[in-house]
N, C-alpha and C positions, 0 to 999 in steps of 0.2 A: 496049700500053696497060696490060697487067697490071703490067709492070715500073714504068711511070710511076705507076700507082696505089699500088704498094707504096712507092715513094719519097715520094709525097705523104703517104701514111699515116704513114710514118716521120717526116716533117717535122712533121706535125700532132701526133704523139705527143711529139716533142722540144719543140715549142712549149708544149704543155700542161704538160710537166714543168717548164719554166722559169718559167711563171706560178705554179705551185704553190710553187716555191722562193722566188720573189720575194714572193708573198703571205705566206709564212711569215715572211720578213724584216720585213715591215710589222707583222705581228702581234707579233713579238718586240720590235720597236722600241717599239710601243705598250705592251707589257707591261713592258718594262724601264725606260722613260724618260718616259712620259707625265706631264705636269704636273697636279697636283691642281687647279690654278687654271684650267686650259685647258678651256673649255666645249666645245671641238671634239673632245676625246678620245673614243674609242669608248664607246658606251653600255655601262653595266655596269662600267666601269673607274674605280677610285678614284684612279688615278694613283700616282706614286711620289714620296715626299718627297725633297728635294734630297740629304740625307745618305745615302739608301738606294739611289741610282742606282749600279749595278754597271758601271763604265766599261768594264771588259775585255769584258763581254758586250754592252753596249748600243752601243758604238761600231761594231763590224762590222755589227750588225743594222741600225742606223740609217743607216749609209753605204749599205748595200744597198737600204734602203727609199727613200732620197732619189734613188737612181739609177733605181729603178723608177718612182717617182712624184715627179718633180722640182718639180711645182707644188703639192704638198701642204704647206701652211704648217706644220702641226703636226709633220710629220716633221723638218723643218729645226729647229724648236724643240727637239724631242727629241734631235736630234743635238747641238745646242748644249749641252743639259743633260748629255749624256754626256761631251762634251769638257770641260765645266767640272768635272765630277766627276773627270776625269783631270788636272785642273789645267793644261789646255792652253787658256789664256785666248784666245790669238790665234785658234785654230780655233773656239772657242766664240763669239767675237765675230762671226766671219764667218757662222756658222750662224744666230745670232740676227738678224743684219742681214738675211739672206735671208728668214727667217721673218717679220720685220717688213715687208719689202717685199711679201711675199705676203699680208699682212693679218692675221697672228697678233697678237692683243692682248697675250698674254703675251710673245711675241717682242719686241714694241715695248718693253715694260717691261724685259725682260732685256737688250736691246741698250742701252737707256737707262742701265741700271746700269753696263754696261761703259764707256760714254762718260762717265758721271758720275764714275767713279773712275779712269778711264784704264787700265782692265784689258784687255789684249789689243788695244787700239786707242788712238789719241790721245785725250787727255782733251778733252771738249767739252761743258761743262755746258749751254750754250745749246741744243744739239741734244738733249741729254738731257731738258731741260724740254719740248721739243716732243713727244718720244716719250712721256714720262710723261703729258703732258696728253691725248694721243690715247687712251692706254690708260685713263687715269682717267675721261675722258668716256664711255668704253665701259663703265664700272662696275667696273673691276678694282681691288680694295681695295689691293693692294700698290703699284700705281702711284699711287693717291691718297696713300698715305703718303709715297712717294718724292717726289712733286711737292710735297706739303706741306713736306717737309724743305727743299727748295730755295727755296720761297717764304719760309719762316720765316727762312732764313739769307741770302737775297738772293744766291744763287749761280745764275748763268745767267739770271737775271731780276731784276726789282726786288724788294726786300724788302717783303713784305706779310703781316704776321701775321694779318690778318683773312681773307685768301684762304687762307692756310695752314690756319687753323682750319676753314674750310669743307671742305677736303679731308680733314683728320683726322676731322672729324665724319662725313663720308660713309663713310669706312672703318670707323670705330668702330661705326656703325649696322649694318655688315655683320658685326660681331663681331671685328674685328681688335684684338687686345689692345695692340699697340704704338701704334696710332692712339689708343686710349683714353688711354694714358699721355701721348702728345704733346699731345693736346687739353687734358688736365689741366694740363700744364706751362704752356701758353699762358695758361690761366685763372688759375693760381696767381700768375704774375708779371705778368699784364696786358700781355703782349707783342703789341701790335697790336690788342688787344681789351680791353674793360674787365675788370679783375681781378674774379674771383668765386671766393673760396676754398671756398665750399660746393659749387659746381659742380665745382671742381677735385677736391675730395674724392670726389665721386660718380664722376668719371671714373677717378681712381686706384684706387678700390675695385673698379670693374668690370674694370680692367686686371689688378689683383692676383687677382681671382676667376677670371680667365681664364688665370692662370699666368705673367704677364709679370713678370720680376724687377724691372725698373725701376719698374713701377707699384707693386709691393709696397714697395720701398725708399723711394718717395716718399709712400706712404700712411702709413708708420710714424711719421714725425715729426709729421704732422698729428694723429694719435691721441695722440702723446706730449705735444704742446703744447695740444691741445684747439682746434685751428684748423679751422674748417669742419665741426666735429663735436664731440661731447662728449669731454672728456679721458678717456683710457682707457689707462693705462700698461701694464697687463697685455696688452691687445690690441696695443699698440705693440711690446712685447717679443716677442710671438709673431710679429708681422709682420717685425721685424728678423731673427729666427731663421729664418723662412721664406725671406727674401731671401738670407741666408747660405747656406742649403741649395741655393739656385739659383745660387750663385756670386758673390754680391755681397761685395766686400771693404770697400766703404764702410760697409755695415751692421755689420761687425765692430767698427768704431770706435764707433758709436753703442751697440751692445750692450755693449761694454766699459764705457761710461759708465753704463749702467743697472745693470750688475752691481756697479760700484764704489759707486754711490750707493744701491743697494738699491731702485731704482724699478721697479715692475712685477714684481719678483722678489726673492728673498733676496739680500742683499749677499754678494759673493764676490770679494774683492780679488785673490786669486791667479788665478782664472780671468779676471778683468777684464784683468790685465796680460798674460796669455797671448793673449787676444783682441786686445788693443791691438797687440801685436807682430805678430800674424798680419795684421792689417789694414794696418799701415804697411809691412809687408814687400812688399806688392804695389806694384810700381814706379809704375803709373799712379795709384793712390790716393795714394801718398806725394808724388809730383811735384805733383799737383793741389792737395793740402793745403798744401804748402810755398809754392805760388804764390799761393793765395787760399783758405785754409781756411774763411773766413766764407761762401763760396758753397756749401759742400758739407755743412755740419753746422749744426744749430740751436744756439742759445746754451747750452742746458743740456748738450749733448754737448761743446761746446768748453770749458766750465768744468770738466766732469768730467775731460777729457783733461789740462788744465793741472794739476788737483789731483793726478791720478795721477803726473804727471811731477814735481810738487813734492815729493810724499811719497817719490819715488825719489831725491830729492836732485839732480835735473837742471834744475829750473826755479826761478828765484829771483824771478820777477816776480809781479805781482798776478793772482790767479785772477779774471779779469774777462771771459773769453770772447773776448778780442781776440787773434787769432793774428798776432803780429808776429815780428820777428827772434829775440826771446828764446825764444818758443814753438817756432819752427822749429829753432833750435839744440838745444833740449832733445829734440825728436823725433829728430833725427839722432844725438844722443848716446845716446839710449835704444836705438836700433837697433844701436849699436856694442857695447852691453853683451852679455856672454855669455848665451845663453838658459838659463833655469833647467832643471835636469834633469827628465826626464819621470818621472811617478809609476810 
């Protein structure tokens, strides 16, 4: 009996040790990969932003954690975040799918994103809509924005600008800056809802105040033109500058126009040309401008660009703000010129 009791005691000790190791794995998984948007994360945890997840540490911890507690939805969610940080989209999609099946709201949204964009799994926008809607109905702001995007574009579901606005407004009311911008966009152009430029300005300003670059670059031309608010070129100049600091190439074109004309700032032709070159050197900005510049810049900016190109001897047309073949050819010729030497 004594021997048996020693064996049993040894087994109990071993079992206790295994539990301690496994519990530590769960703690590590929570610490390294919990989502800030997941309300089921441990009390006292703020979660980890997507860009701060350390995949090398989080993956082994979360793999051990899901092995110990395979029915804990948040652990599968966190494993998915770890794999996504490691750029292993196929593994991330599987983990998010499992999290969603176990009832994780954030998991539903994240798996929806993978389906929406065909990352790590076959593209399926219809199923993405279903998952986004479940998470959105549960109050997840990010899912409300994602669902709004598909409703606005008519992807995976019927196009419905009014329904998209409802989703954007719900997320905006929770403080989501991108949702504020998207709501403003629908209001500015009356896409599925009555146009309301004053309300659009309010949403853009809220978005900009919350640090969203797209909101800031959309706010600036309204200030510049006096649409939906009092005209304020100095504030417009400051908004364009802020958007540029946030990475906006579009705003470099507009700021170049203001520098060229001396609107909202002292005129500075040399800096204006440098800014114009930097803006059009961005491939996405240049391609979209050449395709349909009227959609991306207000009239005063388009005229300023044409005037700059005309003074450079590259544009022979009328400075009328209409971007056609002559303007496009001048833009391309401008970019082929050697850049001026740095000071």
